[in-house]
Every structure is written in structure tokens, then in C-alpha cells.
N, C-alpha and C positions, 0 to 999 in steps of 0.2 A: 504493500500500499503505500504509495509515495504522498508527498506533504500536502498537495491540492485535495486529495481523496479524505486525507484525515481532517483537514480544515473543513472540506465541506461538510463531511459527517458530523463533525463537531459543531458547526454551525446550526445543522438541521435539529440535532438533538436539542441545544440550547433553544432553539425558536420553539419548539414542542412543548418544550418544559415550561417555559416563560408564559406563552399561551394557556397553558393550564392552569397555571399559578393567577394570570391575571383577569381570566374570565370571570370567576366570582368576584372579585372587587368590582369590576365593571358593572355585573348585575346589580350589586349593593347600591353603587353610585347611582346609577339608572333610578332604582327604586326612591333612594333618598332625593333625588332631583325631583319626581314626578311628585312626591309629597310634599315638596317645599313650594311657596308661592312669594311673589312680591321681590322684595329686596334680598331676601335669603336665597331665592334662586339666581338672582342676578350676581351674588357674589359667589356662589358656588361656579358658575360657568366663567366667570373672569379668573378666579383661582386656577381653574383646569386649565385655561387657555395659556396660562403662563408657560408650564413646563411644556406643553405642546408646541408653541410658537417659537420659544427662545433657541436660537441656532445651535446644532448639535456641534459646530464647529467649535464655538465659544465656550460649551461645556467641556468638550473633551481638551481645549488649549488650557483652562482653568486647572484641571485636575492633571494634567500630562507631567508637569514637574512634581507634584506629590507621589504620583505612580512611579515615577524614576527614583525620587530619594529614599520615599519611607516603604513602597510596596516592593519588594525584590522577589517576592515568591509569585509564581505563575497563578497558583489556586487562588493567592489572595487578592492578585488584581483580577481575576475572572470572577470571584464574587462580588468585587467591588463594582466592576463593569455589570453585572447582571442586577445588581442593585439600582445602579443609576438608571438602567434601560427599563427596569421594572417601574420606577417612579414616571418615568416618561412616556410608557407606554398606555398605560391606564386610562389617561385622559382622552387617548386616541380610540380605544376600543369603547370607552362610555360614550362619546360622542358618535361614533358609528352605530353602537345599539340605540341611543335614544332616537336619532334620525333614520333608523333602517327601516324599509318599507314593511307596513303592519302586516299583520298575519291574517289572512282570511278565514282560517277554522280557529274556533274558541276551544279552550278547554273542555267544554261539554259537550261539543260535536265531536271532539276525538273519544270521549268517554262514550258516548253513544254507539260510534262506530265499533269500540272494543265490544261491548254489549251485542252488536249485531254479528259478530262473528261467529259462525256456527261451529259446534263441537268438533264436527269429524275433520276440521280443516288441521292441516298439520301443523306442527310447531315452528316447522321454517317459513311456513307460508305465513303464519302469523305474526312472527318476529317481524318479516318483511313487510306487512300491511302496515303494523304500529310505526315502524321505522319510517314509512313514506309519511303518514299523517303526520307524525311528530317535525319530520323535515317540512312539511307544508303548513304547520302550524306553528307553535310557539318555539320551536328550536331553530326557526328561520332567522330571527334576528341574532341568536346566539352564535349561529355559523357565521353570519355576515360579519359580525364585529370579531370574530375569531380568525377569520381569513384576512381581515384589514391589520390585525395585529401580527399575524406571520408575515405579512408584506414588510412591515416595518421592521421587525426584529431581523427577518431573513437578510435584507439588503443594508441592514449596518454597515456604516463605513468610517465615518469621521471618528465617532468615538472610539470606536475599536482599533482604530489606526494609533490615535494618539494616546491610547492608555495601553498600547501593545500588548492586545490581546488576539488570541489565533481566530481567524474568521477567513472563510474563503474571499472573501471582496478584498480583503488586505493584501492576501497572498497573491492573488491573480494581477492585482494593480500594480503591486510593487515589480512582481515579474515582469508585466508589461513596459513599465519604466525603466527596467533593468535591461531590456531590448529582446524579451520575448519573441521570438517569430510570431507574425500576425495570425497566421494559419493555427499554430499551437494555442494561442489566445483564444481563437473562436471555437476551438475544439473543447477546450477547458470551461468555457462558457455554456456550451449546449445544455449539459445536463441540472445545473442551478437553475437557469433561466428555465427549463421545462418544467422543474418542480415548480418553481414560483408560480407558472402559467395554469398549470394544473390546479393549483389549491386557490389561486388568486383571480383566475382569469375570467370567471363569471360575475365579478363584482360589478362592472358596466352593466351587465345584461342583466343581471338582477336588480338593480336599482331602476332601470328603464324598463324593463319588460313586465314588471308584476304590476297588480292592480292596486290602485290606494283605498279601496275599501277595507275597511277592518272589521273584524268581528268582534273585538275586546276594545272599541271605544269608550265605552261605559264603565269598564271595569275600574277599581280605585286600588291603589297599591296598598299592600299591607302595612299598619304602622311598625315603625322601627323603634328598638330600645334605645335609650339615653345612651348606653355604652357603646352601642354600635353607631350611632352619630357621632359621639366623641371621637372613635376610632377613624371614622372617615374624615372630620375635620383636622384631626391629627396627621393623616395621610397627606391632604391637601396641603398644609402648612410644610410638611417635610419636603414634598415633591417640590413646592416653588422653591424653598430655602436650598437644597441641593442641586436642581439644575438649574435656576435662573439667579437666585438674590445671592449665593456665593461667588459664583462667578462675574456678576455686576458688581458686586462691592469689591472684588480683586481689581477689575478693571479700574473703577473710581480710585481706588488708593494708589495706584501706580500711573494713572492717565495724566493726571498734573505734571509728573516731573518728565513724562514722556512728550509731552506736546510741547514745553520749552525747548526740548531738543530736537523736535522734531520742526518746529518753524524755522529754526537755523539750518536745518538740512534739506535744502530745496529739491535733491534728487529724490529723498525718500517720500517726502511729500508729492511732488509730481506724481512719482509712480503710482502711490496711493491714490491720488484722484483720478488717474487715467483708468487703473483697475475698478474704481467703483462706477465710472461712468460707462465702462464696458460691461460690468455685471449686470448693472441696472438697466442699460439700454436693450440687452438681450432679455433680461427677463419681463421688461414691459411689453416688449413686442411678443414673446411666446405666451405671456399669460393673457393678453388680449385674443391672439389668433387662436389659441386652444379653449378660451371660454365662448367665442362666437362659433367656433367649429362644434363644440358640443352642445350648443342652443339648436344649432340646425339639425343634429342627430336626436336631440330628445323631444323635439317640437311635434311629431308625431308620437300617438299613443294609442295601440302598442306600435313597436317599430314594425314595418314591413318594406318588402322589396330589397332595394340596395341599403337602406339603412339597416338590415339585419348583417349583411355582409360586412359592412363598414364597423360594426360593434365588435364583432368578431375580430376583425383587423385592428380596431382600438385597444382590445383586451392584450395585445403584444405589446404595449407599452408598458405594462406591469412586471416583464421580465427583468427591469432593471436598469438604472443607468448606467451601470457598467456593460450589460450586453448590449444595450443601444449604442453607447459609444463606440464599442469595438466594431459592430456590426457597419455603422456608418462609415468608421474608419477605412475598413477595408471596401467599401463601396464606393466612396470619392477618391481612392486611388486606382479605380479602373479607368482606362484611356479616356471615355467619354467624360468623366465628369473628374478628371485630376485637375483641370483649370479651375474650379471651384474650392480646390482643397484650401489655398492661402487666403480664403475670405472666413467670412463669419457665418456664411449659410450652413454649412455642417452643423455648426454647435447651436445653430437657431433651429435649424430641422430635428437634432437632437433633443432640445429642450421640449418643442411642441409636441414630437413623439411619446417623450415623457410625462408631460403633462395631462395630454389628453384624456387617457383614462382617468385621472385624478379629477378634471373637469366635468367629466361625464357624471361621476360619483356625486359631485358637488350639486350639479343641475339636477339629477334625480333627487338629491335630499332637498333641494328647494322646491321641487315640485310636491314632493311628501307635505312639506309643512306650508305649501301656499294654500289661499282661499280663492278658488275661481269668482264666487259670488262677491267677494269684497272688491277684487278686482275690477270685474264688471260694472259694479255700482261706482267706482270710483272713475272709471271711463265714461259712464255717463253723466257724472257729477262734472267732469272736466269741459263738458259741451255746454254747461250752462251758460246764459247770457251774462251774469252777475260776475264780475272779476272777482270779488271776494271767495265766491264758491269757488271758482278755477283755482284760486292759491291753495283753498282747502284740499281741493282734490289732488292738487301736485303734491301736497304735504302726505296726502293718504297713499298716494302711489309710491312715494319714497319710501314709505314706512312698510309697506307689504310687498313691494314688489324690487325697486330700485336698490334698496338699500342691502339686499340678500346679494343681487348681483355685483354690487361694489365691493361687498365682503369677499365675495369666491375671488374675485380677481385680485383682491388684496394679498389674499391667500396663496394664490397661484403664484403672483409676484414673488412673495416672500420665500416661497419654495424653490423658484428657478434662480432667484439672487444668489442664495446660499447653497446651490447645488456646485458641487466640487469636481465629479468625476466628468461628466460631459465636457464643461470647458477645458479642462486640464487635457483632455484626450483629443479633443476636436477642434479648439482655437489656434491660430496661427500663431508661431514662435513669438512674433512681436506683441500680440495682444493676451496679455495676461490677466485674468480677473482678478479681483481683491481676495476673494476667498481662495483662491489657489494661492496666491503669495503670502498669505497668513498660514496656511497649511504648510509649504516649504518651510517657512522660518520657523515654525513652533516645533518641528523636528529637531531642529538645532538647539535652542536655548529660550527662555522666557525674560525678557528685559521689559524695561519701561517703555522703551519706544514702540515695541512689537505690540504692548498692551493698548497704548494709545491708538495706535493703528486699528485695533480690533474693535476699540470704544467707537472711533470714527465711523468705522463700517457700519457699527451697528445702529448709531444714531442719523447717519445720513438718509436712509430711507424714511425713515420717522419725520425727519424734519421737512423732506420734500412732500409726504404725505400731509403732514398739516398744513405747509404751505399752500397746496392744492384745495384743501378744504376751506382754509380763509378765502382763496380766491373764488371759489365755488358760492359761498354764501355772500360774498359781496355781488358779484354777479346775479345772483337769485334777489337780493335786496334792490339792486337796481332795476331789474325786470318788474319788480314789483311797484316802483315807484314811478315807472314810465306811464303806464296807462292811466294812473291817477293824473298826471300833468296834462296828458291828452284828454282826458274826458274833462278837466277844468277848462282846457283852452277852446274845446269844441261847446261847450257851456256857454261860455262867454259871448263866443262868437254867433250862436244862436239866439242870444238875449239882445244884442246888438241890430 
């Protein structure tokens, strides 16, 4: 057994184990959130979004020095990596479980089906019937969340690389950088990509192709004890502290010293700005394109014709960024496409292919949470002759439709901005994105200048997003004032 096979088997074992450990916690979190209301539910979602959205690269960068100095044993590093990964993935599974397509079969219907099985039916046949109805019923949301958890764990790269643990992604990426032949890299990636596709490839189809009618809309979650709720609050606090707060505080302590040195080093500052512009530009284009393509695929319900074939092709994007990057790297080295190799087209295509199944899943989740009746009422209200009612209709449309689309594109941009594997494999040599620079430098040492760069990388998209938000508010306020002035002028003209 070679090193890649052992790393692949170990990653598969780790993924299955963490999925089995995380799913019960996800179920408890979903029950807890559904039983909450008002500010309490908003606080729960806010705390869960912090470890989910905080970049893995910055978490691994914060703990990389500690693992090199304090954790010299491989098993201890593995335990610490699994613990951090567990705290990170439970919010992912909770969100997928909460927003998963509802079950069309209630538990009562399954119980009636069990009673309807005739006594002469064989045991194997009985077990098959029960398993099928469970998969179509309450177990569907559990499998949906479990497939998403497996996808995140099995394709983990940044945290595993910086904490120096065994993983097939780390082994193959390092071998590719060290000069492994392209054909050998593709042969190595086939089996993990096929495993990921078999387990998680049905996620886009599952979200889009299922009916939205639920048989358990009126069911209320059972009450939870105070001890269980205290344990869940403790988990959220620990997850935020270990995944986001400690790395952010570490960057805050060293950023002031690093900024003072970075200001006088024009070469490093210019390289950082160029890397942020490259990463942000590619991420913005890829996020908008993938979201628009996903909206076209999800527009028809249920999917028919060419959209079914397109959804099957979209699910291939779940094979992972490493598989996508290596495949496109070989494709753009062919005679007909080699002229595009020294452009950003390969990296942009890789990001779109990687984001497209995730965009489809987000579109399906938005369809599950949307209310067509409210959207139709807001559309009718926007056609009212009264300008104040039109303003109210725009606000309602923003709350029930446009806000979800904006949030989905922000999440897609965040994923593409911090993506490391695809830009490192497909970008030209002169165009290095900021996460790739940070990843390369983090393997050598951690210093104040590097920490300042990481903090600037984290805050730059946030500042741009806030600026765009303020600009949108100013434009909206100007549009609201303009019809009033026009109406007043026309009234004066009519009076004269």
C-alpha cells in the first residue's frame, strides 16, 4: 500500500467517523433552533455562522505555529485537527438539515405502512420496504445533512496542510507542486473524486427535484431540558472561540506592529493589493455567473429535458477543487486551448464549475424557504399608482426575495475569494491571489507582517461590502426623493 492509498483510506475513515459524531449534534441544534423564537433564534444563527464563514486558511494559520512548537506527536495533532473540524462542521450540517427539502411522508404514514405489511412477506422484503420508506420520510433530511458534512470533511485541505496531518488532498497537492507527472495526478484523483460524487453527487438533484409539500408542517419540536440547552450554548461559545475569536485576536495583537512595517515596505504592500484584487475580481465574476446559471437551472420545477442532463453535469463539480483544477490543467494544455493557459480563463472556469453545484443547492434552499403568495402580493403592490405603496412593495420584495439572493451571492463570493487550490493550479505565474501568497508564506514562519497581511485580506472584502451597502442605501434614498420633487413640480404647474 503506497502513501496515497493509506492517506485516502485514512481520510475516508476520518470523514465517516466525524459525520457519525456530528449528526446527533446537528439534530439537537435543529430541534433547539425550531423551538426558539425572536432574538434567541437570531442569536443562535449568528453564532453558528461565525465558525462556518470564518476562513479555514486563517484558522490553520493561527494554529500552525502551535502545532509545530507544542504538538509534536502525530496522534495529538490528529486529535486537535479533528476537534477543530468537528466544531466547524456542525453549523454546516445544522444549516443543511434545517433548510433541507421537507419530508412528504409523516411518521404516522410510515407506521400505517408497517402495519399494512402482510405476515407472509419475507424478512428481507420487509426490511427493504421499511428502509425505502424511511429514506423517503424522516431520514431524508438526515442523509442530506450527512452528505454535506462528508463533502466538507473529505475535501478539507487548508487546515489539514497547515496543521500537518495526513490527508489525501495534502499528499496529492504537495506531489503536484513537487513535479508529479500530470497523468499520474489524474490517475490518483479518480478514486477520491468518484467516492465524493457517489456520496454527494445527488445533492443538487435532491434539492431541486423534490416536492416542497411537507407532511409535518404542523409538528412541534419536543421540549428540551435546560441541561441540553446549556450544552448547546457551550458548544456555540467554544466553536466561535476556537475557530474564529482566537485567530482574530491573534491577528489583532500582531497587526499593529506588522502594519507599521508593511507601510514602509512598498513591495510587500503592492503584492498584497494585487493579490486581493485578483482574488476579489475572480470571485465576484464566478459568484455572479454561477448564481445566474443556477437560477436558470432551478427556474423550472420539476426539472425536465436538458435541465436534467445539466443537473447531472453540475453534480460533477462536487468532486472537489483539486480534481477540478487538475482536470482543467490537463484540458488547457491541449493544442487547441493552450493559448488560453496564460490567462485567467482557466481559473475562472474552475471556480464557476466548483461553485455551480453549491449555487444550485443555495437556490433550492431559497425555493424551500420562499413564499410564492407573498411574492405575488408584493408584485401586485408594486404596480399601485401611489408612490408610497410602491416604496413599501420594494421593501417587501427586498425582504422576501432580493435579500436571499444577495446573501447567496455573498456566500459564493466568500467561498471563491478564499479558495486556494484552483487559483494555485490554474492562475498564470505572474497572477498570484492573496490566499495563495498567505498559504505559501505560512509554511515558513509566522511573523507580524504576515499577520497584518492576513488581517487586511480578511477586512478588505468586508469594507468593500459595507461601502457597496452604503452606496445602495444612498441611491435608494435619492430615488425615493426624486418622485416627490416631480410630483410637487407638476402640482404647482397644474395650479398655475
